[in-house]
N, C-alpha and C positions, 0 to 999 in steps of 0.2 A: 600359655605358650601354644602356638599353633604348631602342628606337626609339619614336617618338611613335605612340601607338595612336589608332584612330578614336574610342574611347570618350572620351578626354580632350578631343579636338577637338569632339565632339558636346556634351559638358558645357559647354565654354567657349562654344560657339555658343548653346546653350539659355539659359545665364545672360545672355549678351549680348542675346538677343531679349527676355527678361524685363526687363532693365534699360532697354533702349531704349523698349519699350512703356510701362513705368511712368514713365520720365522725361517722355515726352510727355503722359501722363495727368496727372501732377502739375502740369506747366507749364500745360496748358490749363484744369485745374480751378481754378488760381489766377489765371486771366485773362491769362496770358502767351501769347506765340506759341510754336509748336512748335519743337523744337530742329532745326537744320539744320547738318550738319557743314561745316567750311570746305572751300572748293574745293580747297585744297592737300592735304587728307588723302588722297584717292585717289592723288594723285601721289606722296606720301611712301610710301604702302604699296607701290606698284609699285617705287619706288626701293629700298626696303628689301629687297624680294624679289630684285632684281637684284644688290644688294651681297652678299647672303648666298650666292647662286649663284656670283658671281665669286670670293668667298673660298674656296668649296668646291672649285672646279675644280683649283687647284694641288695640293690634298690628294689628289684623285682621281688626278691624273697621277703623283704621287709613289708612291702605293700600288700603281699598276698598272705601275710601272717605266718610264713614258715621260718622266719628269722626270730632270734631271741630278743633282739633289741630294735628300737624304733629307728626309722630312717630320718636323717637330718634333711629337712626340706631344701636347705641351701645346697647341700651336696647333690641332691637329686636334680635340682635345676642346673647345676654346673655340668653334671654328666649328660643331661639331656641337651644342653647347649653345645657341649663338646661333640656329641653324636650328630647334631644338626650341622655343625661346622665341618665335621669330617665327611659327611655325605656330600656337601657342596664341593669341598676340596677334591674328593675322590672323583666326582663328576667332571670337574674342571681339568684335573690332571689326566684322567682317562680321555677326555676330549682332546687335549693337547697331543697325546700319543696317537689318537686316531687321525688328527690333522697331519702329524708327521708321517704316519703310514699312508695316508691318502696322497700326500705329496710324492712319496717314494713309488707308489704303484702307478701314478700317472706319468712317470718319466718314460722316455723311449726305451731305456734299458732298465728293467726291473732288477734290483739287487737280489741276492740269494736270501733264502729264509734265515740263514745263520746270521747275516748282517742286520736283519730286521728283528731278531729274537728279542732284544731288550725293549724295543718299541712295542712289540706285540705283548710281551709280558707286562709292560707298564699299563697298557690299555686294559688288559684282563684284571690286573691287580687294582686298578682304579675302580673297576666295576665291583670287584669283591669288597673294596672299602665302602662303597656306597651301600651295598647290601648289608654289611656288618653294622654300619652306622644306623641304618634304618631299623635293623633288629634291635640295636641298643636303645634307640629312641622309643621303640615300642615297649621295651622292658621298663623304661622309666615312666610310663604312663600309669596313672592310678585309676582305680575304679571310681565311677561317678557315685557320690553319696546322695542320700535322700535330701540332705541339707542343701545341696547344690540347686535344687528345684526352687527353693524359696530364698532369693538373694537378700531380702529385707530382714530376715531373721525373725525373732520373736518381738512383736510390737510392744510387749510389756517391758522389755529390757532397753528400749531406746531412751537416751538421756532427755530430760525435759528441761526446757528453758523457762525460767520464771521471770516475768516482767516486774519492773519496779513501780 
């Protein structure tokens, strides 16, 4: 599995910015109020980041030899994939919040900071989720073994096919 690159995170954030800006544009052009995320969204983003890191710590301990039991490789892959998905979701949601904020600050009358607090908190917590998920993904990586250098393995152990 390849680690999450900056490119995919930037694309997710850019798509989120465009979606957030366009959402508020469509809402206001149809005479509705702008979209404001729920107060619980930033809290959930931080909680997700904490859960991902907590799930990754035992894997790190097992791969570094400080845990008493072996790590289940399937669990390690699942946590690594969860961390990868969480980083992309965090970038996208943070981007949406930045798009909403961009729409609000480009209006002739800029709303007060109090009315933009949830949008700002969502953008910050989206970035925190990205950071936590990238840390968790790093915790799930294993050291490179000497066996990884020789993908063919021991040639004496290869199965032989006998002809008739």
